[in-house]
C-alpha positions as CSV (number, residue, x, y, z in Angstrom):
1,M,-18.3,7.0,6.4
2,Y,-18.9,4.2,8.6
3,K,-17.0,1.8,9.9
4,V,-18.7,-1.7,10.3
5,F,-16.9,-4.7,12.5
6,V,-17.8,-8.1,10.8
7,N,-16.1,-10.7,13.1
8,E,-13.8,-8.1,14.0
9,K,-12.5,-7.2,10.1
10,K,-13.6,-3.8,9.2
11,L,-16.2,-2.9,6.3
12,T,-15.7,1.2,5.4
13,L,-18.9,2.2,3.9
14,S,-17.8,5.7,2.1
15,K,-18.1,8.0,-0.5
16,Y,-15.0,7.7,-2.5
17,P,-12.6,4.7,-3.1
18,E,-10.3,4.4,0.9
19,D,-6.8,3.1,-0.2
20,I,-7.6,-0.4,0.6
21,E,-6.6,-3.8,-1.3
22,K,-10.3,-5.2,-1.9
23,K,-12.6,-2.7,-3.0
24,L,-16.2,-2.8,-4.3
25,R,-17.9,0.5,-6.0
26,F,-21.8,0.0,-4.8
27,E,-24.2,-1.2,-7.2
28,G,-27.4,-1.9,-5.3
29,F,-27.9,-4.5,-2.3
30,A,-25.7,-7.1,-3.3
31,T,-22.8,-5.7,-3.6
32,L,-23.6,-5.4,0.5
33,E,-24.5,-9.2,0.2
34,I,-21.1,-9.7,-0.9
35,A,-18.8,-7.4,1.1
36,V,-20.4,-9.3,4.1
37,D,-19.9,-12.5,2.5
38,L,-16.8,-12.6,2.3
39,L,-16.1,-11.1,5.7
40,E,-17.5,-13.6,6.9
41,N,-16.4,-16.3,5.5
42,T,-12.9,-15.6,4.3
43,S,-9.4,-14.9,5.1
44,C,-10.0,-11.1,3.9
45,P,-9.2,-8.4,6.6
46,S,-11.1,-5.2,5.7
47,I,-13.4,-4.8,2.6
48,N,-14.0,-0.8,1.0
49,V,-17.5,-0.5,-0.6
50,Y,-17.7,2.8,-2.5
51,G,-20.4,5.3,-4.4
52,E,-21.4,8.8,-4.0
53,N,-24.9,8.2,-2.3
54,L,-23.5,7.0,1.3
55,D,-27.2,8.4,2.5
56,E,-28.4,5.2,0.6
57,I,-25.7,2.8,0.6
58,W,-25.9,3.2,5.2
59,E,-30.4,2.4,4.8
60,D,-29.8,-0.6,2.4
61,F,-27.0,-1.5,4.5
62,T,-28.6,-1.6,8.0
63,H,-32.1,-3.1,6.1
64,M,-30.3,-6.0,5.9
65,F,-30.2,-6.6,10.2
66,K,-31.9,-6.4,13.0
67,V,-30.6,-3.3,14.6
68,V,-30.1,-3.1,18.1
69,E,-29.6,0.3,19.9
70,A,-27.0,0.2,22.6
71,A,-25.7,3.1,25.2
72,G,-22.3,3.3,27.0
73,G,-18.8,4.8,28.4
74,V,-15.6,5.9,28.5
75,V,-15.9,6.6,32.4
76,K,-12.8,8.8,34.3
77,N,-12.2,9.0,37.8
78,Q,-10.4,11.7,39.7
79,N,-7.1,10.3,39.1
80,G,-7.9,10.1,35.5
81,D,-7.9,6.4,35.4
82,L,-10.4,4.8,33.0
83,L,-12.9,2.1,33.7
84,F,-13.1,-0.9,32.1
85,I,-14.8,-4.6,32.7
86,R,-13.3,-7.9,32.2
87,R,-15.9,-10.2,30.5
88,L,-15.1,-13.8,28.8
89,G,-11.1,-12.8,28.8
90,K,-11.7,-9.3,27.0
91,W,-11.9,-5.9,28.0
92,D,-14.8,-3.5,27.2
93,L,-16.7,-0.9,28.0
94,A,-19.7,-0.6,30.4
95,K,-22.8,-0.6,28.1
96,G,-26.3,-1.9,27.4
97,K,-28.8,-1.8,25.4
98,I,-31.5,0.9,25.0
99,E,-34.9,0.4,26.7
100,K,-37.6,1.4,25.9
101,G,-38.7,5.4,26.5
102,E,-34.9,5.7,27.5
103,S,-33.3,8.6,26.0
104,L,-28.9,7.8,25.1
105,E,-27.6,9.4,28.1
106,Q,-30.1,7.8,30.9
107,A,-29.2,4.2,29.3
108,A,-25.2,4.8,29.3
109,L,-25.9,6.1,32.8
110,R,-28.3,3.2,33.7
111,E,-25.6,0.1,32.1
112,I,-22.3,1.8,33.9
113,E,-24.6,1.5,37.4
114,E,-25.3,-1.7,36.5
115,E,-22.9,-3.4,34.8
116,T,-20.3,-2.1,37.5
117,G,-21.8,-0.5,41.0
118,L,-21.2,2.9,40.6
119,S,-23.6,5.9,41.1
120,E,-21.5,9.4,41.6
121,L,-21.0,9.2,37.6
122,I,-21.9,12.9,35.7
123,L,-22.1,12.5,32.1
124,E,-20.1,15.2,29.7
125,E,-20.3,14.6,25.7
126,F,-21.4,12.9,22.9
127,L,-17.8,10.9,21.9
128,N,-18.7,8.7,18.8
129,T,-21.1,6.0,17.8
130,T,-19.9,1.9,16.4
131,F,-21.4,-0.3,14.8
132,H,-20.4,-3.9,14.7
133,I,-22.1,-7.3,13.2
134,Y,-23.0,-10.4,15.0
135,T,-25.1,-14.3,15.1
136,E,-27.8,-14.8,17.1
137,R,-28.0,-18.3,18.2
138,N,-31.0,-18.8,16.3
139,G,-29.4,-17.0,13.1
140,E,-30.6,-13.8,13.4
141,K,-28.4,-11.3,12.1
142,I,-27.8,-8.3,13.9
143,L,-26.1,-4.9,13.6
144,K,-25.5,-3.3,17.1
145,T,-25.4,0.5,17.3
146,T,-23.7,1.7,20.3
147,Y,-23.9,5.3,21.0
148,W,-20.8,6.2,23.6
149,F,-20.2,9.7,25.9
150,K,-17.4,10.1,28.0
151,V,-18.5,10.2,31.8
152,N,-16.6,11.3,34.6
153,Y,-17.5,9.4,38.8
154,I,-16.6,11.7,41.5
155,G,-17.2,9.5,44.3
156,N,-15.2,7.1,45.6
157,S,-16.3,3.6,45.6
158,T,-15.2,0.8,45.3
159,P,-16.4,-1.4,41.4
160,V,-18.5,-4.0,41.3
161,P,-19.4,-6.6,38.4
162,Q,-22.2,-7.1,37.9
163,V,-21.5,-11.2,38.1
164,E,-25.0,-12.2,36.6
165,E,-24.2,-10.1,32.9
166,G,-21.0,-12.6,32.9
167,I,-18.6,-9.7,34.2
168,S,-16.1,-11.0,35.6
169,E,-14.0,-8.0,36.8
170,V,-14.4,-4.3,36.6
171,S,-10.8,-2.1,36.8
172,W,-9.5,1.4,36.6
173,K,-6.7,1.0,34.5
174,N,-4.6,3.8,33.6
175,E,-2.6,4.8,30.1
176,S,0.3,2.4,30.5
177,E,-1.9,-0.6,31.8
178,I,-4.3,0.2,29.2
179,T,-1.3,0.1,26.5
180,Q,-0.4,-3.5,28.3
181,E,-3.0,-5.1,29.4
182,V,-6.7,-3.4,27.6
183,L,-5.6,-2.7,23.8
184,P,-4.3,-7.0,23.3
185,M,-7.4,-8.2,24.6
186,T,-10.4,-5.7,23.4
187,F,-12.0,-5.4,20.3
188,Q,-11.7,-2.9,17.4
189,N,-14.7,-1.0,18.5
190,I,-13.4,-0.4,21.5
191,K,-10.0,0.6,20.8
192,L,-12.1,3.4,17.9
193,I,-14.0,4.9,20.4
194,L,-11.2,5.3,23.2
195,N,-8.6,7.2,20.2
196,D,-11.4,8.5,20.1
197,Y,-11.6,10.1,23.2
198,W,-7.8,10.9,23.9
199,S,-8.0,13.0,20.8
200,L,-10.7,15.3,22.5
201,N,-8.3,15.0,25.6
């Protein structure tokens, strides 16, 4: 199953129908175009497109967009707090585009270091992949695929936001701060990856 966010609304691609109100049986490319259009242009909160050949559905879906790959991490310090960045009023996790020739792991560590100024990072296991769609200023539709890792921070430096990337704050948050401050002001994908992280701990 794939979960893709379109304007923070969920498109689920699956083999079998999901238990949600709006479902479309996959009957080719047009089904996917209709699903994305409904999420972008109506009040429909979520849609499920289903069909037996999930690989075919996903391949058709990715051909609708320019795919941009990124990597990032859920960074934990020695107190058990998690690291968040604040950009344009939203809390997020450090991540960024994978550069040519980089592995996913290298990209995740480089981006965390660039966006937060922290370097004593130990990359642990792969967590999961998230997907969301956005439109560039030139009208081109992008499917952003982000690969997430568990990362431990073993230093004691103060994080520094990468202001030229629009980051206004970098902050360690404990569990109650995450619940009260971060979750109400973050993206659906970030909630997903935090759930994945907590389910492993």
